[in-house]
mmJSON file of the N, C-alpha and C atoms, coordinates in Angstrom:
{"data_MODEL":{"atom_site":{
"group_PDB":["ATOM","ATOM","ATOM","ATOM","ATOM","ATOM","ATOM","ATOM","ATOM","ATOM","ATOM","ATOM","ATOM","ATOM","ATOM","ATOM","ATOM","ATOM","ATOM","ATOM","ATOM","ATOM","ATOM","ATOM","ATOM","ATOM","ATOM","ATOM","ATOM","ATOM","ATOM","ATOM","ATOM","ATOM","ATOM","ATOM","ATOM","ATOM","ATOM","ATOM","ATOM","ATOM","ATOM","ATOM","ATOM","ATOM","ATOM","ATOM","ATOM","ATOM","ATOM","ATOM","ATOM","ATOM","ATOM","ATOM","ATOM","ATOM","ATOM","ATOM","ATOM","ATOM","ATOM","ATOM","ATOM","ATOM","ATOM","ATOM","ATOM","ATOM","ATOM","ATOM","ATOM","ATOM","ATOM","ATOM","ATOM","ATOM","ATOM","ATOM","ATOM","ATOM","ATOM","ATOM","ATOM","ATOM","ATOM","ATOM","ATOM","ATOM","ATOM","ATOM","ATOM","ATOM","ATOM","ATOM","ATOM","ATOM","ATOM","ATOM","ATOM","ATOM","ATOM","ATOM","ATOM","ATOM","ATOM","ATOM","ATOM","ATOM","ATOM","ATOM","ATOM","ATOM","ATOM","ATOM","ATOM","ATOM","ATOM","ATOM","ATOM","ATOM","ATOM","ATOM","ATOM","ATOM","ATOM","ATOM","ATOM","ATOM","ATOM","ATOM","ATOM","ATOM","ATOM","ATOM","ATOM","ATOM","ATOM","ATOM","ATOM","ATOM","ATOM","ATOM","ATOM","ATOM","ATOM","ATOM","ATOM","ATOM","ATOM","ATOM","ATOM","ATOM","ATOM","ATOM","ATOM","ATOM","ATOM","ATOM","ATOM","ATOM","ATOM","ATOM","ATOM","ATOM","ATOM","ATOM","ATOM","ATOM","ATOM","ATOM","ATOM","ATOM","ATOM","ATOM","ATOM","ATOM","ATOM","ATOM","ATOM","ATOM","ATOM","ATOM","ATOM","ATOM","ATOM","ATOM","ATOM","ATOM","ATOM","ATOM","ATOM","ATOM","ATOM","ATOM","ATOM","ATOM","ATOM","ATOM","ATOM","ATOM","ATOM","ATOM","ATOM","ATOM","ATOM","ATOM","ATOM","ATOM","ATOM","ATOM","ATOM","ATOM","ATOM","ATOM","ATOM","ATOM","ATOM"],
"id":[1,2,3,4,5,6,7,8,9,10,11,12,13,14,15,16,17,18,19,20,21,22,23,24,25,26,27,28,29,30,31,32,33,34,35,36,37,38,39,40,41,42,43,44,45,46,47,48,49,50,51,52,53,54,55,56,57,58,59,60,61,62,63,64,65,66,67,68,69,70,71,72,73,74,75,76,77,78,79,80,81,82,83,84,85,86,87,88,89,90,91,92,93,94,95,96,97,98,99,100,101,102,103,104,105,106,107,108,109,110,111,112,113,114,115,116,117,118,119,120,121,122,123,124,125,126,127,128,129,130,131,132,133,134,135,136,137,138,139,140,141,142,143,144,145,146,147,148,149,150,151,152,153,154,155,156,157,158,159,160,161,162,163,164,165,166,167,168,169,170,171,172,173,174,175,176,177,178,179,180,181,182,183,184,185,186,187,188,189,190,191,192,193,194,195,196,197,198,199,200,201,202,203,204,205,206,207,208,209,210,211,212,213,214,215,216,217,218,219],
"type_symbol":["N","C","C","N","C","C","N","C","C","N","C","C","N","C","C","N","C","C","N","C","C","N","C","C","N","C","C","N","C","C","N","C","C","N","C","C","N","C","C","N","C","C","N","C","C","N","C","C","N","C","C","N","C","C","N","C","C","N","C","C","N","C","C","N","C","C","N","C","C","N","C","C","N","C","C","N","C","C","N","C","C","N","C","C","N","C","C","N","C","C","N","C","C","N","C","C","N","C","C","N","C","C","N","C","C","N","C","C","N","C","C","N","C","C","N","C","C","N","C","C","N","C","C","N","C","C","N","C","C","N","C","C","N","C","C","N","C","C","N","C","C","N","C","C","N","C","C","N","C","C","N","C","C","N","C","C","N","C","C","N","C","C","N","C","C","N","C","C","N","C","C","N","C","C","N","C","C","N","C","C","N","C","C","N","C","C","N","C","C","N","C","C","N","C","C","N","C","C","N","C","C","N","C","C","N","C","C","N","C","C","N","C","C","N","C","C","N","C","C"],
"label_atom_id":["N","CA","C","N","CA","C","N","CA","C","N","CA","C","N","CA","C","N","CA","C","N","CA","C","N","CA","C","N","CA","C","N","CA","C","N","CA","C","N","CA","C","N","CA","C","N","CA","C","N","CA","C","N","CA","C","N","CA","C","N","CA","C","N","CA","C","N","CA","C","N","CA","C","N","CA","C","N","CA","C","N","CA","C","N","CA","C","N","CA","C","N","CA","C","N","CA","C","N","CA","C","N","CA","C","N","CA","C","N","CA","C","N","CA","C","N","CA","C","N","CA","C","N","CA","C","N","CA","C","N","CA","C","N","CA","C","N","CA","C","N","CA","C","N","CA","C","N","CA","C","N","CA","C","N","CA","C","N","CA","C","N","CA","C","N","CA","C","N","CA","C","N","CA","C","N","CA","C","N","CA","C","N","CA","C","N","CA","C","N","CA","C","N","CA","C","N","CA","C","N","CA","C","N","CA","C","N","CA","C","N","CA","C","N","CA","C","N","CA","C","N","CA","C","N","CA","C","N","CA","C","N","CA","C","N","CA","C","N","CA","C","N","CA","C","N","CA","C","N","CA","C","N","CA","C"],
"label_alt_id":[null,null,null,null,null,null,null,null,null,null,null,null,null,null,null,null,null,null,null,null,null,null,null,null,null,null,null,null,null,null,null,null,null,null,null,null,null,null,null,null,null,null,null,null,null,null,null,null,null,null,null,null,null,null,null,null,null,null,null,null,null,null,null,null,null,null,null,null,null,null,null,null,null,null,null,null,null,null,null,null,null,null,null,null,null,null,null,null,null,null,null,null,null,null,null,null,null,null,null,null,null,null,null,null,null,null,null,null,null,null,null,null,null,null,null,null,null,null,null,null,null,null,null,null,null,null,null,null,null,null,null,null,null,null,null,null,null,null,null,null,null,null,null,null,null,null,null,null,null,null,null,null,null,null,null,null,null,null,null,null,null,null,null,null,null,null,null,null,null,null,null,null,null,null,null,null,null,null,null,null,null,null,null,null,null,null,null,null,null,null,null,null,null,null,null,null,null,null,null,null,null,null,null,null,null,null,null,null,null,null,null,null,null,null,null,null,null,null,null],
"label_comp_id":["UNK","UNK","UNK","UNK","UNK","UNK","UNK","UNK","UNK","UNK","UNK","UNK","UNK","UNK","UNK","UNK","UNK","UNK","UNK","UNK","UNK","UNK","UNK","UNK","UNK","UNK","UNK","UNK","UNK","UNK","UNK","UNK","UNK","UNK","UNK","UNK","UNK","UNK","UNK","UNK","UNK","UNK","UNK","UNK","UNK","UNK","UNK","UNK","UNK","UNK","UNK","UNK","UNK","UNK","UNK","UNK","UNK","UNK","UNK","UNK","UNK","UNK","UNK","UNK","UNK","UNK","UNK","UNK","UNK","UNK","UNK","UNK","UNK","UNK","UNK","UNK","UNK","UNK","UNK","UNK","UNK","UNK","UNK","UNK","UNK","UNK","UNK","UNK","UNK","UNK","UNK","UNK","UNK","UNK","UNK","UNK","UNK","UNK","UNK","UNK","UNK","UNK","UNK","UNK","UNK","UNK","UNK","UNK","UNK","UNK","UNK","UNK","UNK","UNK","UNK","UNK","UNK","UNK","UNK","UNK","UNK","UNK","UNK","UNK","UNK","UNK","UNK","UNK","UNK","UNK","UNK","UNK","UNK","UNK","UNK","UNK","UNK","UNK","UNK","UNK","UNK","UNK","UNK","UNK","UNK","UNK","UNK","UNK","UNK","UNK","UNK","UNK","UNK","UNK","UNK","UNK","UNK","UNK","UNK","UNK","UNK","UNK","UNK","UNK","UNK","UNK","UNK","UNK","UNK","UNK","UNK","UNK","UNK","UNK","UNK","UNK","UNK","UNK","UNK","UNK","UNK","UNK","UNK","UNK","UNK","UNK","UNK","UNK","UNK","UNK","UNK","UNK","UNK","UNK","UNK","UNK","UNK","UNK","UNK","UNK","UNK","UNK","UNK","UNK","UNK","UNK","UNK","UNK","UNK","UNK","UNK","UNK","UNK","UNK","UNK","UNK","UNK","UNK","UNK"],
"label_asym_id":["A","A","A","A","A","A","A","A","A","A","A","A","A","A","A","A","A","A","A","A","A","A","A","A","A","A","A","A","A","A","A","A","A","A","A","A","A","A","A","A","A","A","A","A","A","A","A","A","A","A","A","A","A","A","A","A","A","A","A","A","A","A","A","A","A","A","A","A","A","A","A","A","A","A","A","A","A","A","A","A","A","A","A","A","A","A","A","A","A","A","A","A","A","A","A","A","A","A","A","A","A","A","A","A","A","A","A","A","A","A","A","A","A","A","A","A","A","A","A","A","A","A","A","A","A","A","A","A","A","A","A","A","A","A","A","A","A","A","A","A","A","A","A","A","A","A","A","A","A","A","A","A","A","A","A","A","A","A","A","A","A","A","A","A","A","A","A","A","A","A","A","A","A","A","A","A","A","A","A","A","A","A","A","A","A","A","A","A","A","A","A","A","A","A","A","A","A","A","A","A","A","A","A","A","A","A","A","A","A","A","A","A","A","A","A","A","A","A","A"],
"label_entity_id":["1","1","1","1","1","1","1","1","1","1","1","1","1","1","1","1","1","1","1","1","1","1","1","1","1","1","1","1","1","1","1","1","1","1","1","1","1","1","1","1","1","1","1","1","1","1","1","1","1","1","1","1","1","1","1","1","1","1","1","1","1","1","1","1","1","1","1","1","1","1","1","1","1","1","1","1","1","1","1","1","1","1","1","1","1","1","1","1","1","1","1","1","1","1","1","1","1","1","1","1","1","1","1","1","1","1","1","1","1","1","1","1","1","1","1","1","1","1","1","1","1","1","1","1","1","1","1","1","1","1","1","1","1","1","1","1","1","1","1","1","1","1","1","1","1","1","1","1","1","1","1","1","1","1","1","1","1","1","1","1","1","1","1","1","1","1","1","1","1","1","1","1","1","1","1","1","1","1","1","1","1","1","1","1","1","1","1","1","1","1","1","1","1","1","1","1","1","1","1","1","1","1","1","1","1","1","1","1","1","1","1","1","1","1","1","1","1","1","1"],
"label_seq_id":[1,1,1,2,2,2,3,3,3,4,4,4,5,5,5,6,6,6,7,7,7,8,8,8,9,9,9,10,10,10,11,11,11,12,12,12,13,13,13,14,14,14,15,15,15,16,16,16,17,17,17,18,18,18,19,19,19,20,20,20,21,21,21,22,22,22,23,23,23,24,24,24,25,25,25,26,26,26,27,27,27,28,28,28,29,29,29,30,30,30,31,31,31,32,32,32,33,33,33,34,34,34,35,35,35,36,36,36,37,37,37,38,38,38,39,39,39,40,40,40,41,41,41,42,42,42,43,43,43,44,44,44,45,45,45,46,46,46,47,47,47,48,48,48,49,49,49,50,50,50,51,51,51,52,52,52,53,53,53,54,54,54,55,55,55,56,56,56,57,57,57,58,58,58,59,59,59,60,60,60,61,61,61,62,62,62,63,63,63,64,64,64,65,65,65,66,66,66,67,67,67,68,68,68,69,69,69,70,70,70,71,71,71,72,72,72,73,73,73],
"pdbx_PDB_ins_code":[null,null,null,null,null,null,null,null,null,null,null,null,null,null,null,null,null,null,null,null,null,null,null,null,null,null,null,null,null,null,null,null,null,null,null,null,null,null,null,null,null,null,null,null,null,null,null,null,null,null,null,null,null,null,null,null,null,null,null,null,null,null,null,null,null,null,null,null,null,null,null,null,null,null,null,null,null,null,null,null,null,null,null,null,null,null,null,null,null,null,null,null,null,null,null,null,null,null,null,null,null,null,null,null,null,null,null,null,null,null,null,null,null,null,null,null,null,null,null,null,null,null,null,null,null,null,null,null,null,null,null,null,null,null,null,null,null,null,null,null,null,null,null,null,null,null,null,null,null,null,null,null,null,null,null,null,null,null,null,null,null,null,null,null,null,null,null,null,null,null,null,null,null,null,null,null,null,null,null,null,null,null,null,null,null,null,null,null,null,null,null,null,null,null,null,null,null,null,null,null,null,null,null,null,null,null,null,null,null,null,null,null,null,null,null,null,null,null,null],
"Cartn_x":[6.134,6.38,5.078,5.136,3.952,3.691,2.432,2.032,1.916,2.467,2.439,1.018,0.815,-0.492,-0.834,0.175,-0.063,-0.573,0.069,-0.376,-1.784,-2.114,-3.476,-4.481,-4.124,-5.034,-5.198,-4.093,-4.141,-5.03,-4.843,-5.636,-7.116,-7.42,-8.815,-9.444,-8.72,-9.239,-9.448,-8.497,-8.65,-9.87,-10.084,-11.261,-12.548,-12.57,-13.755,-14.015,-12.961,-13.128,-13.695,-13.203,-13.722,-15.21,-15.573,-16.973,-17.839,-17.365,-18.166,-18.295,-17.371,-17.461,-18.194,-18.827,-19.629,-18.854,-17.598,-16.785,-16.565,-16.725,-16.356,-14.835,-14.292,-12.85,-12.486,-13.317,-13.061,-13.081,-14.049,-14.12,-12.895,-12.478,-11.289,-10.057,-9.994,-8.893,-8.816,-9.949,-10.001,-9.596,-10.019,-9.704,-8.243,-7.691,-6.355,-5.229,-5.564,-4.523,-3.904,-4.391,-3.94,-4.75,-4.136,-4.876,-5.89,-6.94,-7.932,-7.227,-6.321,-5.56,-4.811,-4.14,-3.365,-4.282,-5.389,-6.329,-6.856,-7.257,-7.764,-6.687,-5.469,-4.393,-4.099,-4.181,-3.996,-5.123,-6.349,-7.508,-7.573,-6.973,-6.994,-5.677,-4.881,-3.621,-2.61,-2.594,-1.651,-0.558,-0.602,0.352,0.686,1.968,2.367,1.801,1.687,1.13,2.232,2.425,3.423,2.81,3.649,3.198,2.576,3.179,2.633,1.243,1.0,-0.332,-1.34,-0.956,-1.834,-2.108,-1.075,-1.249,-2.232,-2.07,-2.945,-4.396,-4.591,-5.952,-6.557,-5.756,-6.267,-6.749,-6.028,-6.473,-7.824,-7.994,-9.255,-10.394,-10.13,-11.161,-11.29,-10.43,-10.457,-10.304,-9.307,-8.982,-7.478,-7.124,-5.711,-5.001,-3.703,-2.916,-3.057,-3.179,-3.354,-4.665,-5.741,-7.019,-6.928,-6.236,-6.083,-5.305,-4.235,-3.435,-4.271,-5.121,-6.004,-6.941,-7.38,-8.287,-7.614,-6.298,-5.581,-5.197,-5.442,-5.054,-6.06],
"Cartn_y":[0.523,1.782,2.284,2.675,3.172,4.631,4.955,6.325,7.077,8.286,9.076,9.538,9.887,10.414,11.695,12.516,13.743,13.41,12.455,12.061,11.492,10.794,10.272,11.406,12.453,13.604,14.298,14.473,15.102,14.273,12.968,12.095,12.157,12.215,12.296,13.604,14.707,15.999,15.972,15.401,15.324,14.496,13.398,12.576,13.336,14.017,14.797,15.921,16.553,17.606,17.025,15.872,15.231,14.954,14.403,14.055,15.309,16.325,17.551,18.321,18.071,18.678,17.776,16.731,15.805,15.229,14.852,14.25,12.77,11.957,10.548,10.464,9.331,9.137,9.26,8.713,8.796,10.24,11.021,12.429,13.202,12.951,13.626,13.2,11.945,11.457,12.214,12.401,13.109,14.571,15.211,16.624,16.838,15.896,16.086,15.453,14.456,13.727,12.618,12.458,11.358,10.116,8.977,7.744,7.46,6.752,6.313,5.515,4.65,3.808,4.664,5.717,6.576,7.306,7.829,8.539,7.591,6.404,5.435,5.047,4.875,4.53,5.661,6.896,8.032,8.05,7.944,8.028,6.865,5.735,4.558,4.366,5.435,5.45,4.42,4.141,3.164,3.816,5.126,5.817,7.164,7.514,8.846,9.911,11.111,12.219,13.229,13.563,14.567,15.958,16.909,18.286,18.814,18.494,18.967,18.398,17.198,16.603,17.399,17.761,18.573,19.908,20.528,21.816,21.696,20.641,20.418,20.238,19.465,19.217,20.471,21.276,22.537,23.455,23.461,24.257,23.767,22.473,21.898,22.281,22.217,22.526,24.019,24.815,26.279,26.725,26.135,26.548,26.85,27.752,28.096,27.011,26.966,26.03,26.337,27.613,28.012,27.44,27.593,27.036,25.512,24.888,23.444,23.04,23.768,23.47,23.6,24.623,24.798,23.613,23.02,21.875,20.632,20.565,19.361,19.428,20.543,20.686,20.027],
"Cartn_z":[-9.104,-8.423,-7.813,-6.588,-5.884,-6.258,-6.375,-6.67,-5.35,-5.308,-4.074,-3.759,-2.51,-2.095,-2.854,-3.123,-3.883,-5.279,-5.946,-7.288,-7.255,-6.191,-6.052,-5.921,-5.158,-5.039,-6.388,-7.104,-8.432,-9.363,-9.372,-10.235,-9.885,-8.603,-8.165,-8.623,-8.491,-8.953,-10.466,-11.197,-12.651,-13.047,-12.376,-12.675,-12.361,-11.213,-10.845,-11.836,-12.33,-13.341,-14.633,-15.025,-16.244,-16.101,-14.96,-14.726,-14.645,-13.929,-13.779,-15.095,-16.026,-17.357,-18.346,-17.807,-18.622,-19.8,-19.546,-20.592,-20.288,-21.291,-21.147,-21.287,-20.928,-21.098,-22.579,-23.436,-24.879,-25.367,-24.909,-25.321,-24.842,-23.599,-23.087,-23.88,-24.245,-25.056,-26.386,-27.011,-28.292,-28.144,-27.07,-26.851,-26.458,-25.686,-25.113,-25.918,-26.73,-27.436,-26.595,-25.36,-24.502,-24.85,-24.713,-25.008,-23.902,-24.249,-23.271,-22.185,-22.595,-21.673,-20.647,-21.122,-20.218,-19.237,-19.723,-18.849,-17.775,-18.173,-17.201,-16.19,-16.641,-15.719,-14.743,-15.187,-14.28,-13.258,-13.739,-12.842,-11.857,-12.197,-11.324,-10.58,-10.514,-9.737,-10.218,-11.504,-12.04,-12.877,-13.022,-13.882,-13.268,-13.25,-12.794,-13.718,-13.202,-13.964,-14.231,-15.484,-15.842,-15.711,-15.357,-15.2,-16.497,-17.623,-18.899,-19.168,-18.689,-18.826,-18.001,-16.785,-15.936,-16.619,-17.171,-17.863,-19.016,-19.819,-20.97,-20.517,-19.459,-18.976,-18.361,-17.689,-17.139,-18.258,-19.379,-20.531,-21.041,-21.12,-21.59,-20.649,-19.34,-18.343,-18.078,-18.719,-18.584,-17.13,-16.465,-15.106,-15.041,-14.152,-13.991,-13.192,-13.341,-12.536,-11.049,-10.718,-9.325,-8.774,-9.524,-9.09,-8.975,-9.924,-9.851,-8.593,-8.324,-7.137,-5.868,-5.82,-4.661,-4.494,-5.594,-5.54,-4.97,-5.078,-4.625,-3.16,-2.532,-1.113,-0.194],
"occupancy":[1.0,1.0,1.0,1.0,1.0,1.0,1.0,1.0,1.0,1.0,1.0,1.0,1.0,1.0,1.0,1.0,1.0,1.0,1.0,1.0,1.0,1.0,1.0,1.0,1.0,1.0,1.0,1.0,1.0,1.0,1.0,1.0,1.0,1.0,1.0,1.0,1.0,1.0,1.0,1.0,1.0,1.0,1.0,1.0,1.0,1.0,1.0,1.0,1.0,1.0,1.0,1.0,1.0,1.0,1.0,1.0,1.0,1.0,1.0,1.0,1.0,1.0,1.0,1.0,1.0,1.0,1.0,1.0,1.0,1.0,1.0,1.0,1.0,1.0,1.0,1.0,1.0,1.0,1.0,1.0,1.0,1.0,1.0,1.0,1.0,1.0,1.0,1.0,1.0,1.0,1.0,1.0,1.0,1.0,1.0,1.0,1.0,1.0,1.0,1.0,1.0,1.0,1.0,1.0,1.0,1.0,1.0,1.0,1.0,1.0,1.0,1.0,1.0,1.0,1.0,1.0,1.0,1.0,1.0,1.0,1.0,1.0,1.0,1.0,1.0,1.0,1.0,1.0,1.0,1.0,1.0,1.0,1.0,1.0,1.0,1.0,1.0,1.0,1.0,1.0,1.0,1.0,1.0,1.0,1.0,1.0,1.0,1.0,1.0,1.0,1.0,1.0,1.0,1.0,1.0,1.0,1.0,1.0,1.0,1.0,1.0,1.0,1.0,1.0,1.0,1.0,1.0,1.0,1.0,1.0,1.0,1.0,1.0,1.0,1.0,1.0,1.0,1.0,1.0,1.0,1.0,1.0,1.0,1.0,1.0,1.0,1.0,1.0,1.0,1.0,1.0,1.0,1.0,1.0,1.0,1.0,1.0,1.0,1.0,1.0,1.0,1.0,1.0,1.0,1.0,1.0,1.0,1.0,1.0,1.0,1.0,1.0,1.0,1.0,1.0,1.0,1.0,1.0,1.0],
"B_iso_or_equiv":[0.0,0.0,0.0,0.0,0.0,0.0,0.0,0.0,0.0,0.0,0.0,0.0,0.0,0.0,0.0,0.0,0.0,0.0,0.0,0.0,0.0,0.0,0.0,0.0,0.0,0.0,0.0,0.0,0.0,0.0,0.0,0.0,0.0,0.0,0.0,0.0,0.0,0.0,0.0,0.0,0.0,0.0,0.0,0.0,0.0,0.0,0.0,0.0,0.0,0.0,0.0,0.0,0.0,0.0,0.0,0.0,0.0,0.0,0.0,0.0,0.0,0.0,0.0,0.0,0.0,0.0,0.0,0.0,0.0,0.0,0.0,0.0,0.0,0.0,0.0,0.0,0.0,0.0,0.0,0.0,0.0,0.0,0.0,0.0,0.0,0.0,0.0,0.0,0.0,0.0,0.0,0.0,0.0,0.0,0.0,0.0,0.0,0.0,0.0,0.0,0.0,0.0,0.0,0.0,0.0,0.0,0.0,0.0,0.0,0.0,0.0,0.0,0.0,0.0,0.0,0.0,0.0,0.0,0.0,0.0,0.0,0.0,0.0,0.0,0.0,0.0,0.0,0.0,0.0,0.0,0.0,0.0,0.0,0.0,0.0,0.0,0.0,0.0,0.0,0.0,0.0,0.0,0.0,0.0,0.0,0.0,0.0,0.0,0.0,0.0,0.0,0.0,0.0,0.0,0.0,0.0,0.0,0.0,0.0,0.0,0.0,0.0,0.0,0.0,0.0,0.0,0.0,0.0,0.0,0.0,0.0,0.0,0.0,0.0,0.0,0.0,0.0,0.0,0.0,0.0,0.0,0.0,0.0,0.0,0.0,0.0,0.0,0.0,0.0,0.0,0.0,0.0,0.0,0.0,0.0,0.0,0.0,0.0,0.0,0.0,0.0,0.0,0.0,0.0,0.0,0.0,0.0,0.0,0.0,0.0,0.0,0.0,0.0,0.0,0.0,0.0,0.0,0.0,0.0],
"pdbx_formal_charge":[null,null,null,null,null,null,null,null,null,null,null,null,null,null,null,null,null,null,null,null,null,null,null,null,null,null,null,null,null,null,null,null,null,null,null,null,null,null,null,null,null,null,null,null,null,null,null,null,null,null,null,null,null,null,null,null,null,null,null,null,null,null,null,null,null,null,null,null,null,null,null,null,null,null,null,null,null,null,null,null,null,null,null,null,null,null,null,null,null,null,null,null,null,null,null,null,null,null,null,null,null,null,null,null,null,null,null,null,null,null,null,null,null,null,null,null,null,null,null,null,null,null,null,null,null,null,null,null,null,null,null,null,null,null,null,null,null,null,null,null,null,null,null,null,null,null,null,null,null,null,null,null,null,null,null,null,null,null,null,null,null,null,null,null,null,null,null,null,null,null,null,null,null,null,null,null,null,null,null,null,null,null,null,null,null,null,null,null,null,null,null,null,null,null,null,null,null,null,null,null,null,null,null,null,null,null,null,null,null,null,null,null,null,null,null,null,null,null,null],
"auth_seq_id":[1,1,1,2,2,2,3,3,3,4,4,4,5,5,5,6,6,6,7,7,7,8,8,8,9,9,9,10,10,10,11,11,11,12,12,12,13,13,13,14,14,14,15,15,15,16,16,16,17,17,17,18,18,18,19,19,19,20,20,20,21,21,21,22,22,22,23,23,23,24,24,24,25,25,25,26,26,26,27,27,27,28,28,28,29,29,29,30,30,30,31,31,31,32,32,32,33,33,33,34,34,34,35,35,35,36,36,36,37,37,37,38,38,38,39,39,39,40,40,40,41,41,41,42,42,42,43,43,43,44,44,44,45,45,45,46,46,46,47,47,47,48,48,48,49,49,49,50,50,50,51,51,51,52,52,52,53,53,53,54,54,54,55,55,55,56,56,56,57,57,57,58,58,58,59,59,59,60,60,60,61,61,61,62,62,62,63,63,63,64,64,64,65,65,65,66,66,66,67,67,67,68,68,68,69,69,69,70,70,70,71,71,71,72,72,72,73,73,73],
"auth_comp_id":["UNK","UNK","UNK","UNK","UNK","UNK","UNK","UNK","UNK","UNK","UNK","UNK","UNK","UNK","UNK","UNK","UNK","UNK","UNK","UNK","UNK","UNK","UNK","UNK","UNK","UNK","UNK","UNK","UNK","UNK","UNK","UNK","UNK","UNK","UNK","UNK","UNK","UNK","UNK","UNK","UNK","UNK","UNK","UNK","UNK","UNK","UNK","UNK","UNK","UNK","UNK","UNK","UNK","UNK","UNK","UNK","UNK","UNK","UNK","UNK","UNK","UNK","UNK","UNK","UNK","UNK","UNK","UNK","UNK","UNK","UNK","UNK","UNK","UNK","UNK","UNK","UNK","UNK","UNK","UNK","UNK","UNK","UNK","UNK","UNK","UNK","UNK","UNK","UNK","UNK","UNK","UNK","UNK","UNK","UNK","UNK","UNK","UNK","UNK","UNK","UNK","UNK","UNK","UNK","UNK","UNK","UNK","UNK","UNK","UNK","UNK","UNK","UNK","UNK","UNK","UNK","UNK","UNK","UNK","UNK","UNK","UNK","UNK","UNK","UNK","UNK","UNK","UNK","UNK","UNK","UNK","UNK","UNK","UNK","UNK","UNK","UNK","UNK","UNK","UNK","UNK","UNK","UNK","UNK","UNK","UNK","UNK","UNK","UNK","UNK","UNK","UNK","UNK","UNK","UNK","UNK","UNK","UNK","UNK","UNK","UNK","UNK","UNK","UNK","UNK","UNK","UNK","UNK","UNK","UNK","UNK","UNK","UNK","UNK","UNK","UNK","UNK","UNK","UNK","UNK","UNK","UNK","UNK","UNK","UNK","UNK","UNK","UNK","UNK","UNK","UNK","UNK","UNK","UNK","UNK","UNK","UNK","UNK","UNK","UNK","UNK","UNK","UNK","UNK","UNK","UNK","UNK","UNK","UNK","UNK","UNK","UNK","UNK","UNK","UNK","UNK","UNK","UNK","UNK"],
"auth_asym_id":["A","A","A","A","A","A","A","A","A","A","A","A","A","A","A","A","A","A","A","A","A","A","A","A","A","A","A","A","A","A","A","A","A","A","A","A","A","A","A","A","A","A","A","A","A","A","A","A","A","A","A","A","A","A","A","A","A","A","A","A","A","A","A","A","A","A","A","A","A","A","A","A","A","A","A","A","A","A","A","A","A","A","A","A","A","A","A","A","A","A","A","A","A","A","A","A","A","A","A","A","A","A","A","A","A","A","A","A","A","A","A","A","A","A","A","A","A","A","A","A","A","A","A","A","A","A","A","A","A","A","A","A","A","A","A","A","A","A","A","A","A","A","A","A","A","A","A","A","A","A","A","A","A","A","A","A","A","A","A","A","A","A","A","A","A","A","A","A","A","A","A","A","A","A","A","A","A","A","A","A","A","A","A","A","A","A","A","A","A","A","A","A","A","A","A","A","A","A","A","A","A","A","A","A","A","A","A","A","A","A","A","A","A","A","A","A","A","A","A"],
"auth_atom_id":["N","CA","C","N","CA","C","N","CA","C","N","CA","C","N","CA","C","N","CA","C","N","CA","C","N","CA","C","N","CA","C","N","CA","C","N","CA","C","N","CA","C","N","CA","C","N","CA","C","N","CA","C","N","CA","C","N","CA","C","N","CA","C","N","CA","C","N","CA","C","N","CA","C","N","CA","C","N","CA","C","N","CA","C","N","CA","C","N","CA","C","N","CA","C","N","CA","C","N","CA","C","N","CA","C","N","CA","C","N","CA","C","N","CA","C","N","CA","C","N","CA","C","N","CA","C","N","CA","C","N","CA","C","N","CA","C","N","CA","C","N","CA","C","N","CA","C","N","CA","C","N","CA","C","N","CA","C","N","CA","C","N","CA","C","N","CA","C","N","CA","C","N","CA","C","N","CA","C","N","CA","C","N","CA","C","N","CA","C","N","CA","C","N","CA","C","N","CA","C","N","CA","C","N","CA","C","N","CA","C","N","CA","C","N","CA","C","N","CA","C","N","CA","C","N","CA","C","N","CA","C","N","CA","C","N","CA","C","N","CA","C","N","CA","C","N","CA","C","N","CA","C","N","CA","C"],
"pdbx_PDB_model_num":[1,1,1,1,1,1,1,1,1,1,1,1,1,1,1,1,1,1,1,1,1,1,1,1,1,1,1,1,1,1,1,1,1,1,1,1,1,1,1,1,1,1,1,1,1,1,1,1,1,1,1,1,1,1,1,1,1,1,1,1,1,1,1,1,1,1,1,1,1,1,1,1,1,1,1,1,1,1,1,1,1,1,1,1,1,1,1,1,1,1,1,1,1,1,1,1,1,1,1,1,1,1,1,1,1,1,1,1,1,1,1,1,1,1,1,1,1,1,1,1,1,1,1,1,1,1,1,1,1,1,1,1,1,1,1,1,1,1,1,1,1,1,1,1,1,1,1,1,1,1,1,1,1,1,1,1,1,1,1,1,1,1,1,1,1,1,1,1,1,1,1,1,1,1,1,1,1,1,1,1,1,1,1,1,1,1,1,1,1,1,1,1,1,1,1,1,1,1,1,1,1,1,1,1,1,1,1,1,1,1,1,1,1,1,1,1,1,1,1]
}}}
């Protein structure tokens, strides 16, 4: 299944947020409860992103969903 351009933008923003928050994939995995494998697959456009996953990550990064949505435009 092909990942949509929107999902690619979301994944790119999530990866940039992880990096700008100085978190390794392993650290984000520990904070979020997501597996390292899942995070890497999202960041490399190999896995769809669920809305609840975005919500959880926004909480970790302390940003609102509105601000996150603005970042994906």
